[in-house]
N, C-alpha and C positions, 0 to 999 in steps of 0.2 A: 504493500500500500504506500509506504514511504517513497519507494522508487517511482511509482506512478505519479504521486503528488509532485515530486521534484521535476519530473519530465514535463508535466502539465504547466507548472509554474514557470520554468525557463522557456517553454514554448510561448506562453503569454507575454513574457518579458521581451522575447525576440520579436514577436508580432508587434508589440507596442513601439519598439525602437525602429522597426522597419516602416511603420506608419509615420513616425516622426520624420524619417529621412525622405519620405515621399511628399511631405506637406508642400514644399516649395514647387516641385515639378507637377503636382497633380491638383493643386488648388484651383477649383473651377471659377469661371467668371461669376460676378455677383448676380444673384437672382432678384429681380425687382429692386435693384439698387442696394441690397443689403446682404452681408454675409458676416458671420461671427465665428471665430475660432479662438480658443483660449487654452493655453497650457503654461503653467508657471514653471520657473526654473526649479523650484523645490520639488515639483511633481516628478521631475526626471531622476531624482536622486534615490538610490537604494541604500540601505544601512551599510555604513562603512565605505561608501563611495561618494566622490565629489562629481560634479557635473563634468569637469575636464577628464576625469578618469573614465567616465562612461562614454564620452564622445572621443576626444583626442586632446592631449595636453597642449597642442599647438593652436587650438581654436580660441578665438576671442569673442566676447559678448558685445553686440551692438544694439542700439535703439534708434528707431526712426519714427518721426511723427509727420503726418501729412494732413493738410487742410486745403481743400480746393473745391471748385464747383463740382457738383455731383454729375456723374455720367456712368454708363455701363462700361465695365472692363477695367476699372481702376485697380481692384484687388488683384486681378490676373496679371496686370502689368507690374504691380508692386512685387508680387511673388516671383515673377519671371526675372525681374531685376536682381533679386537676391539669389535665386537658383542658378542663373546664368553664370554667376561668379563662384559657384560652389558653396554658397551659403545655405543655411538651414533655418527656417522659421520655427521659433519655439512657442511664440504666442502672438496673436493678432486681435486687437480690439477695434471695432468699427462702430461709428455712430453716424446715422443719417437721419436728421430730424424730419418729422412728417411735414409735408407741404412746404419744404424748403429745399432749394437746390444747392445743398452744401454737403460735403463729405469730410469726415474726420476719421483718422486712424492712428493707431500706435502699434508698432511691431517690435518684437524682440527677436534677435536671431544670433546664431553663431557662425563664424566664418574663419577661414585660414588666411591670415594677413599676407602670407607668401603668394597666395593665389589672388587675393583681392587687396591690394595696397590701399592705405588710407586715402591718399589723394585721388586714386581711381574711384573709390567709393563716393567721394564728394561729387566727382564729375558725373557718375552714373545717376545719383539721386537728383542732381541739378537738371540733367537731361529729362528725367521723369517729371520733375516739377514744371519744366517748360512745356512739356507735352500736355499737361492737364491744367495749365495756367494756375499753378499753386499759389495760394495766399501765404502758406507757410510749409516749408519742407526742411526739417532739421534732422541731422543724423549725429549720433554721439557714440563714441567707443570709450567707455570709462577707463580702461587700462591704458589707452594711448593718449587721450585728450587731457589737457590740463584741467584741474579742478576749478570750479567757479570761484572767482575772487569776489569777496563780499566785504562790506563795512557794516558794522553793527552800531546803531544809534540807541542810546539808553539815557534815562534820567536817573532819578534817585533809587527807584526800586531795582533790586538786583536779581530777582528770581529767574526771569527769562534770560537775562544776559549770562548768568552763571551756568544755567542749563545748556545754553548754546556753546559756551566755552568748553564745558566738560564733554558734550556730545562731539565737538570737534576733536578734542584730545583723544577720545576713545574711538575715533574714526567711524562714528555712527552717522555723521553728516559729511557728505561728499563736497566740502567747501574748504577754501582757504580764507581764514579771517585776516584781512589785510590791516584793519584798524578798528578800534573802538572809539566812538565819538560820543561825548556826553556834555550836557549843559549843567551837570552836577559834578562838583569837585570831590574826589575820593582821596582819603589819606594814604600816605605811602605804605602804611602797615596793614592796609585792608586786604581781605582775601582776593578781591578782584585785581588790584594793582600788583600784588605779589605774583599772582598767576600770570598776568600779562608780561611782567618783566621776566619771569622764568622762561616763557616761551617766545620772547622777542616780538610781541604784538604791541604796536604803538597805542598809547592812550592819549586822546586829545580832549582837553577840557575847554569848551567854548561857552562861556557864560552868555546867556541870552537875556534880552530885555524885551519889553513890550514893543519897542520900535526897531530892535535889531535882533533878528533870529540867526545871524551869522551864516546865512545860507551860501554866500559866495565862498566862504572858507570851507564849508562842508563840501561844496561842489569840487573845490580844489583837492581836498583830501580823498574824495571818492572818484576821481577822474579815471582811474584804472580798474574800477570794479565792474563786475558783471551785473550785479543787482544789490540793492540795499535792504537791510532788515531793521525794522523799528521794534526793538525789544522793550516795550513800554516806554517809548520816547514821548514825553508829554508836551510836545510842541507840534504845532500845525505847520506842515510844509506847504508853501504857496504854490499856486499854479505855475508861476514863473520858474520856480525851482524844479518842478516836475518836468516842465518842457525843456529846461536847460540840461537836466540830467539825461532825459531821453530813454531811460531804461526802467525796468520794473522795480517797484518798491513794495515790500511785503510788510504788513502791519498786523499786530495782534491786539485785541481788546477783549475785555471781559464781557460775558453774556448778560450782564445786569442792565445794560442799556436797552432801550431808551427810557425805561421806567425810572431809573435812578441816576439822574445827571448831577453834575456839579461835584462838590467836594465829598470825599469819603463815601463813594457809592456802595462799597461793601457793607459798611455799617448801616446805611439806609436800608439796604436789602435785608440785612439780618434783623433789624428792628421791625421791618414789615412782615417778617415770618415767611419769606419766599420758600418754596419747596423744590425749585429747579434752578440750577445755575449753569453757566456755560461759558464758552470762549469761541471767538471767531477770528480766523486768520484770513486776510483779504488783501487785494492789491490796493494801493493808495491812489486816489483820484482827487480832483479839486473839491469834490463833495465829501465832507467829513464823514468817515466811517460808512461810506456807501459804495465803496469800490467792489468789483467782482469777488465773490467769496471763493476761497480755495478750500478751506477746511473748517468744520464746526464740531465741537464736542459739548456734551451736556452730562450732568450728574445730579442725582436727587440729593437733597439735604432734608434734615428733619428738625423737630423741636429739640432733639437731644444735642444739637450742635451748640457750642459756645462761639463767641466771636472769633476766637483764635482758630478753632478747627474749621469754621466757615471760611475764613480768609485763606487758610492753607489749602483747602479743597479748590477754591477758586483759582489760586495761583498755580496749583498743580495742573489744572485744566489748561491754563494759558500756556504753560511750558510744553505740555504734550502737543497741543494744537499747533503751536508755532513750529516746533521741531518737525512734525509730520508734514506741514505745509511746505517747509523748505526742502525736505527730502523728496516730496512729490514733484516739486518744481524742478529740482536737479535731475530727477529721473525722467523728465519730459512727459509727465503725466497730466500737465495742466495746459489747456488750450483755451483761448478766448472764444466765447460763444454769444452771439447777438451783442447788444450794447453793454449789458451789465451782468453777464453770466459767464460761467466757465464750464468747459467739459473737463472732467477729472477722471482719467482712466485708472 
């Protein structure tokens, strides 16, 4: 019986891997404008084996996102582009909104860099983008491409900033923190300053006033970054700043808004006996806290909370929500949709 079971198991495994190898070459054209295939990297792993051990140690992982006007045959061309260079699709997410002529996709694939050099990959996807008049066509190979360069803006509260610094240190966030900018001065012996000095990350204290938000100096410090993160930065960035920067800015705020505005909203919410708290990570626009949402998290609270536990739970949500939003952004999971929405694969 054990022998039969082992034979059947490895036959199933062999069949599954053969199916995976054929995804690129046999993926059919979209039917009625839509097709969806999904296979995560983790689903390919067996106990004791890594993805590279199952496929080949020379294979690298790539990600491609595509946003273009919808038409028949896009998925077929995408899969052919990858398969023609010996690549193999691991997962593909597609979104085609009803009654709208627009197509979104995100694909993960493995490839041999000897057979498909990085520059050639860019040229191939550029040609594909031109073929379908793409609004956005981005490819990323995490092992070959540089990490995203970011600057973090923070005010007095440390919880989100500290969480990002430790996430960066533990390599949980695929970013390089080029600088921390704050309108709040921190002492030389504080945890944050000691951490930054130990890792060689510059800290810039720019004291702001009602009339001077020091935006020109922030722009100068952030000129070589790929995007900005507001880790509880309690200053409003102007429309002129956002236009001058010209890249994405990600913000986090607690989910107590808009019911509890003004000073100390957590205490206001606690005193009101709320039962649900949350956090929202979103892109920054000229409209305060109304930019396209990337991630949201919620948690229930009860009458058993004291103010300290209430605030701690709220801050934990903010940290988790911001970190997940940054990770999703770096993994090319976030695409703009309509005027004030996002597609998050």
